[in-house]
C-alpha positions as CSV (number, residue, x, y, z in Angstrom):
1,M,-0.4,-0.1,0.2
2,T,1.3,3.6,-0.8
3,Y,0.1,6.5,1.5
4,K,1.0,10.1,1.1
5,G,1.6,12.5,4.2
6,V,3.4,15.5,5.3
7,A,6.9,14.8,7.6
8,K,6.4,16.9,11.0
9,G,10.0,16.3,13.0
10,K,9.8,12.2,13.6
11,I,5.9,12.2,12.9
12,I,4.8,11.4,9.5
13,E,1.0,13.0,9.3
14,L,-0.8,10.8,6.4
15,D,-3.4,12.0,4.2
16,Q,-5.7,9.5,5.5
17,P,-6.0,7.1,8.0
18,L,-4.4,3.3,7.8
19,P,-6.5,0.6,7.9
20,Y,-5.4,-0.7,10.9
21,S,-5.8,-1.0,14.7
22,E,-4.6,1.7,17.0
23,G,-1.1,0.6,18.4
24,Q,-0.5,-2.4,15.5
25,A,2.9,-2.2,14.6
26,V,4.1,-1.6,10.6
27,S,7.2,-1.2,8.8
28,V,7.5,1.7,7.3
29,S,9.2,2.7,3.9
30,V,9.7,6.7,3.1
31,E,10.7,8.7,0.4
32,A,10.5,12.2,-0.8
33,L,7.7,12.9,-2.9
34,R,9.3,14.3,-5.8
35,P,11.4,17.1,-4.1
36,E,12.2,18.5,-7.2
37,L,9.2,20.3,-7.4
38,Q,8.9,21.5,-3.7
39,P,8.1,25.2,-3.4
40,G,11.2,27.2,-3.7
41,S,13.5,24.6,-5.3
42,A,15.7,25.4,-7.9
43,T,13.7,23.2,-10.2
44,A,10.4,24.6,-8.8
45,I,11.6,28.3,-9.7
46,L,12.8,27.3,-13.4
47,K,9.9,25.6,-14.0
48,T,8.0,28.8,-13.1
49,M,10.3,30.8,-14.8
50,R,10.0,28.9,-18.2
51,S,6.1,28.7,-18.1
52,L,5.8,32.5,-17.9
53,P,3.7,33.5,-21.0
54,D,5.3,35.6,-23.9
55,L,3.9,39.0,-23.4
56,N,3.6,41.7,-26.3
57,P,5.7,44.8,-25.7
58,D,2.6,47.1,-26.8
59,D,0.6,45.1,-24.0
60,V,3.5,46.0,-21.8
61,N,3.9,49.7,-22.5
62,E,0.1,50.1,-21.9
63,L,0.0,48.8,-18.8
64,E,2.5,51.0,-18.1
65,E,1.0,54.0,-19.0
66,L,-2.3,52.9,-17.2
67,I,0.0,52.5,-13.9
68,R,1.3,56.1,-14.4
69,Q,-1.9,57.5,-15.2
70,G,-3.4,56.1,-12.1
71,R,-1.0,57.3,-9.7
72,L,-1.9,59.4,-6.7
73,P,0.0,62.8,-6.0
74,V,2.7,62.3,-3.1
75,R,1.7,64.7,-0.1
76,T,4.2,66.0,1.8
77,Q,2.4,67.0,4.8
78,G,0.9,64.3,7.2
79,E,-3.2,64.0,7.4
80,F,-2.6,65.0,11.1
81,E,-0.3,67.9,10.7
82,K,-1.3,71.6,11.3
83,D,-1.7,74.1,8.1
84,E,1.3,76.5,8.6
85,G,-1.4,79.3,8.5
86,N,-3.1,77.7,11.3
87,N,-1.3,77.6,14.2
88,G,-4.7,76.9,16.4
89,G,-4.2,80.1,18.6
């Protein structure tokens, strides 16, 4: 039988229960499940980078222009700072 699970230190948490009673002695053989595709592995990163879509340069330029148009002006004064002309007193 083959079961899948997640290693947590000295414990393996299986995705589904075993068909044995509690306390039954079992023999276990463990191997990593496609370790090359684990998140953050070099193989997984390369696979993701190679699967990126081919972008049309005109579409990229249009997106960058829309981002520029949607920018809000930078405020140099904080929301709660007093105006220089209004010193409150």
